[in-house]
Structures are given as structure tokens and as C-alpha cells.
C-alpha positions in Angstrom: 103.5 -52.3 -188.6 104.6 -55.9 -188.2 107.3 -58.1 -188.6 107.3 -60.6 -191.8 108.6 -64.2 -190.6 109.9 -65.1 -194.1 113.7 -64.4 -193.3 113.4 -66.2 -190.1 112.3 -68.8 -191.8 114.6 -69.4 -194.9 117.7 -70.1 -192.3 115.8 -72.9 -190.6 114.5 -74.2 -193.8 118.3 -74.4 -194.7 119.3 -76.0 -191.6 116.6 -78.4 -191.8 117.3 -79.6 -195.4 121.1 -80.4 -194.2 119.7 -82.4 -191.5 117.6 -84.5 -193.8 120.5 -85.1 -196.4 123.0 -86.0 -193.9 120.0 -88.3 -191.7 119.3 -89.8 -194.8 122.9 -90.7 -195.5 123.9 -91.9 -192.3 120.6 -94.0 -191.8 121.7 -96.0 -195.1 125.2 -96.5 -193.7 124.1 -98.1 -190.0 121.3 -100.1 -191.6 123.8 -101.8 -194.1 126.7 -102.0 -191.4 124.1 -103.4 -189.1 122.9 -106.1 -191.2 126.8 -107.1 -192.7 127.7 -106.8 -189.1 125.5 -108.6 -187.2 124.7 -105.5 -184.9 121.0 -104.9 -183.7 122.3 -101.7 -181.7 123.1 -100.5 -185.3 120.0 -101.3 -186.8 118.3 -99.7 -183.9 120.4 -96.6 -184.4 119.8 -96.9 -188.3 116.2 -96.8 -187.0 116.7 -93.8 -184.9 118.4 -91.8 -188.2 115.4 -92.7 -190.5 113.0 -91.2 -188.0 115.3 -88.1 -188.4 114.8 -88.0 -191.7 110.9 -88.4 -191.2 110.6 -85.5 -188.5 112.9 -83.3 -190.3 110.7 -83.4 -193.2 107.9 -82.8 -191.1 110.0 -79.5 -189.8 110.6 -78.4 -193.2 107.0 -78.5 -193.9 106.2 -76.9 -190.7 108.6 -74.0 -191.5 107.4 -73.4 -194.8 103.5 -73.3 -193.5 104.6 -71.0 -190.4 106.1 -68.6 -192.7 103.0 -67.7 -194.6 102.0 -64.1 -193.7 98.9 -63.6 -191.3 95.3 -63.7 -193.3 91.7 -63.3 -192.5 91.5 -66.6 -191.0 94.7 -66.3 -189.0 95.4 -62.9 -187.9 98.2 -63.8 -185.6 99.9 -66.0 -188.3 100.7 -69.5 -188.8 103.6 -69.5 -186.1 101.9 -72.2 -183.8 102.3 -75.0 -186.4 105.9 -75.1 -185.4 105.0 -76.1 -181.7 102.5 -79.1 -183.5 105.4 -80.0 -185.6 107.6 -80.7 -182.2 104.8 -82.4 -181.1 105.2 -85.0 -183.9 108.5 -85.3 -183.5 108.1 -86.2 -180.1 105.3 -88.9 -181.2 107.5 -89.7 -184.1 110.5 -90.5 -181.1 108.6 -92.2 -179.2 107.3 -94.5 -181.9 110.8 -95.1 -182.8 111.7 -95.9 -179.3 109.1 -98.8 -178.5 110.2 -100.4 -182.2 113.7 -100.6 -180.9 112.8 -101.7 -177.4 110.4 -104.9 -178.9 113.4 -106.0 -181.2 116.2 -105.4 -178.7 113.8 -107.9 -176.4 113.5 -110.6 -179.4 117.4 -110.4 -179.7 118.1 -111.1 -176.6 116.1 -113.6 -176.1 117.0 -115.5 -179.4 121.0 -115.7 -179.2 122.5 -114.3 -182.5 126.3 -113.8 -184.2 128.6 -111.1 -182.1 128.8 -107.8 -183.9 131.6 -107.4 -186.6 134.9 -105.2 -185.5 134.0 -102.6 -188.5 130.9 -101.6 -187.1 133.0 -99.4 -184.4 134.3 -97.2 -186.9 130.7 -96.5 -188.5 129.9 -95.3 -185.0 132.9 -93.0 -184.3 131.9 -91.4 -187.8 128.2 -91.0 -187.0 128.7 -89.5 -183.4 131.0 -87.1 -184.6 128.4 -86.0 -187.6 125.8 -86.0 -185.7 127.3 -84.1 -182.9 128.4 -81.4 -185.1 125.2 -81.5 -186.8 123.1 -80.8 -183.3 125.3 -77.5 -182.5 124.7 -76.2 -186.1 120.7 -76.8 -186.0 120.8 -75.8 -182.2 122.7 -72.7 -182.9 120.2 -72.1 -185.9 116.9 -72.9 -183.6 118.7 -70.0 -180.9 119.2 -67.5 -183.1 115.6 -68.0 -185.1 114.2 -68.6 -181.6 112.4 -71.5 -183.1 111.7 -74.5 -180.6 110.6 -77.0 -183.9 114.3 -76.3 -184.8 115.8 -76.8 -181.3 113.5 -80.1 -181.1 115.1 -81.1 -184.4 118.8 -80.4 -182.8 118.1 -82.5 -179.7 116.7 -85.4 -181.9 120.2 -85.1 -183.7 122.1 -85.0 -179.9 119.9 -88.3 -179.1 120.9 -90.1 -182.5 124.4 -89.2 -181.2 123.6 -90.8 -177.9 122.3 -93.9 -179.2 125.5 -94.6 -181.3 127.5 -93.9 -178.5 125.6 -96.7 -176.7 125.7 -98.7 -180.0 129.2 -98.3 -179.6 129.8 -99.6 -176.0 127.5 -102.1 -176.8 129.2 -103.6 -179.3 132.8 -103.5 -177.5 131.5 -105.6 -174.5 130.3 -107.7 -177.1 133.8 -107.9 -179.1 135.9 -108.1 -175.7 133.7 -110.2 -173.9 133.6 -113.0 -176.5 130.8 -115.8 -176.7 128.0 -114.9 -174.1 128.3 -111.4 -174.4 126.2 -110.9 -177.6 123.3 -109.7 -175.7 125.3 -106.3 -174.5 125.1 -105.2 -178.1 120.6 -105.3 -177.2 121.2 -104.0 -173.9 123.0 -101.0 -175.4 119.4 -100.6 -177.7 117.1 -100.6 -174.7 119.6 -97.7 -173.1 119.1 -95.7 -175.9 115.5 -96.4 -176.7 115.3 -94.8 -172.6 117.2 -91.8 -173.8 115.0 -91.2 -176.9 111.8 -91.1 -174.8 113.3 -88.8 -172.4 114.2 -86.2 -175.2 110.5 -87.3 -176.8 109.3 -85.9 -173.1 111.3 -82.5 -173.0 110.6 -82.0 -176.5 106.7 -82.3 -176.8 106.5 -81.1 -173.1 108.1 -77.5 -174.4 105.9 -77.5 -177.6 102.6 -78.3 -175.3 103.1 -75.1 -173.4 103.3 -73.1 -176.3 100.2 -74.1 -177.6 98.7 -73.3 -174.3 100.3 -69.8 -174.3 102.3 -70.5 -171.4 104.3 -67.9 -170.0 107.4 -68.5 -171.9 110.8 -66.2 -171.4 109.9 -64.0 -168.5 113.2 -62.3 -169.0 112.4 -61.2 -172.3 109.1 -59.6 -170.9 110.8 -57.8 -167.8 113.7 -56.6 -170.5 110.3 -55.6 -172.3 108.9 -53.5 -169.5 112.3 -52.2 -168.5 112.6 -50.7 -172.1 109.5 -49.2 -172.4 109.3 -47.1 -168.9 112.8 -45.5 -169.9 110.9 -44.3 -173.6 110.0 -40.7 -173.7 106.3 -40.2 -172.5 105.8 -43.5 -171.1 104.8 -43.0 -167.0 104.5 -46.4 -166.0 104.2 -50.3 -168.1 100.9 -51.4 -166.1 100.3 -54.8 -167.7 102.3 -56.9 -170.1 101.9 -60.3 -171.8 104.0 -62.3 -174.0 103.0 -65.3 -176.1 104.8 -67.5 -178.4 104.0 -68.3 -182.2 106.6 -70.0 -183.8 109.9 -68.4 -184.2 108.7 -64.9 -182.8 106.6 -63.2 -180.1 103.5 -61.1 -179.3 103.8 -58.9 -176.9 100.4 -57.1 -175.4 100.5 -54.3 -172.9 98.9 -51.3 -171.3 101.0 -48.2 -171.3 100.2 -45.2 -168.6 100.7 -41.8 -170.2 99.7 -38.0 -169.2 96.1 -38.1 -168.9 96.3 -34.3 -170.4 97.6 -35.6 -173.7 95.5 -35.3 -177.0 94.4 -38.5 -178.5 97.1 -38.0 -181.4 100.3 -37.5 -178.7 99.1 -40.9 -177.1 99.1 -42.7 -180.8 102.4 -41.4 -181.3 104.2 -42.6 -178.3 102.6 -45.6 -178.8 104.2 -45.9 -182.2 107.3 -44.7 -181.0 107.1 -47.6 -178.4 106.5 -50.1 -181.1 109.1 -48.6 -183.3 112.2 -48.7 -180.7 110.7 -52.4 -179.4 110.9 -53.6 -183.3 114.7 -52.3 -183.0 115.7 -53.7 -179.7 114.1 -56.9 -179.9 114.2 -58.8 -182.8 112.2 -61.6 -182.0 109.0 -59.7 -181.6 107.0 -59.9 -184.5 104.1 -57.4 -183.1 103.5 -55.5 -180.5 99.7 -54.2 -179.1 99.7 -51.0 -177.1 96.6 -50.2 -175.1 97.1 -46.2 -173.8 95.6 -45.4 -170.3 95.4 -42.0 -168.8 97.4 -41.5 -165.9 95.3 -41.9 -162.4 97.2 -38.5 -161.4 96.9 -36.7 -164.8 
């Protein structure tokens, strides 16, 4: 008895596709606005949105791959691809930040025109759109328990942050007048710092998943508590969990009455597994080892 991850991944695929379309449109709008409005902060923001398109496309491919059922070479499924995709998103964010820093410094050294006022209108629309997209994608990531989808959500939030920084920088440049043009470029540098921080947060979580770190200890505690209340179970001797993409695998050792037959022990284990799937929909498989009670 094992869950099929296809249903979970379909929701993630739909969310990711929406993110790709929205980010592509915003990247075009911000890029054109930055070029014609003489704002490098807005151009930097467009670069960030372009990286959103790339990383969301990576996520889409990762979700498609991770939804494949277990096979002979991958008995635990293909869920780990999501963690690899999350790391890829972190790397892409870091590269985007590096490009922004490099170009911002060049613009600070070389004087340029003040940004056009209409760029502020573009940024207001962008911030509102990206914040709504962030919340929508994060909600889906929480529902399907996907670190890669959550990483993509924070990528959208970082885009909103860079847009806010650009808005502040452009406002200072417009209000201050001549000599304050570089405020636009310093805003881009601040935005790059936020992007790097998000990249670290995303990558650290994904690396932990790849190394099978103990994640969500509250889930483990809840599983143990639920199992020890089930009929036929005396005690949970050991319980380990590992995250595989959008779901968890559980390995546990159970104590039962040592006088029970093999068939009775098998039935208890089967019943425990069945009830765990009902109570914890985020579980994809449960491996149970039966131990006879030492007092039996």
C-alpha cells in the first residue's frame, strides 16, 4: 500500500505554470519601463523577474519528474528531484544578484539620467501582483508540503522586495533631483542583498532534505502518539522520517504482544499503516518492523 504522488504534483504544476506566465509578463513590462524610463533599479527588477521564469520552469520540470511512480532503480520514488530543483533556484537567485551588483556599481561610477516618474506606477502594479502570487504559491506549497514550491513562492516575494527597493530608490532620485540619480542604483544593490539572503534560506532547507535531516519533528511526535493509541500496539520503539519531495516516508519499530502469531502481527502492522495514511495525508509510505514485547 503506497500513495501515488501524481494528484499532489498536479496542483503544484498548475501553480507553477501560472507563476511562469505572470513573471514573464512582468519581466517584459519592467524591462521596457527600465530602458525607456532610465531606471537601472527597474532593469535589475526585470532581471529578477526573468530569473523567476527560469527557476519556475526548472520547478515545473522537477515536479513532473518527481511525480513519476517508484521503479526498480528508484524504489523510494523520484521526490528528491524537488530538493535539487530548490538548490538550482537558490543558485539562479545568487547569479541574478551578482549581475545586479555588478551593473549597479557600474551605474554608480558612470552618471546617468534621472528615472522617469511613470516607472513608479509600474512598480506599484508589480509589487501588488507579486505579493498576491507569493501568497497563492506559498499556500499551495504548504498544502502539498513541497519545499521546491515554497522556494518558488519566496522567489516571488524576493521579486516584490526588489520592486519596493526600486520604488524607494526612484522616489529619492525624483525628489532629490540632480545628484540623486544614484539612489536608483543603490536601491538595486539593497535588492540584491535580499535576493542573496533568500537564496541561502532556500538552499539550506533543500540541502537538509537531500541529507535526510530530521525534518518536522512535530510530525514524528504526532505519528508516535497516534500509533501508540492503536489497538495491538504496546509501544513505538523507534520512528524515523525522511522527506521525499512533497511527502514523507516513515520507518518504525513496534512492540506487540510476543504471544501473538505472525499473522496477527502482520494484521496489526497493516491496520497501523492504513490508519496512518488516513490521519496523515502527507505520508507516502510507512515501513513497519514488528518486535515482540520483552515481557511477552
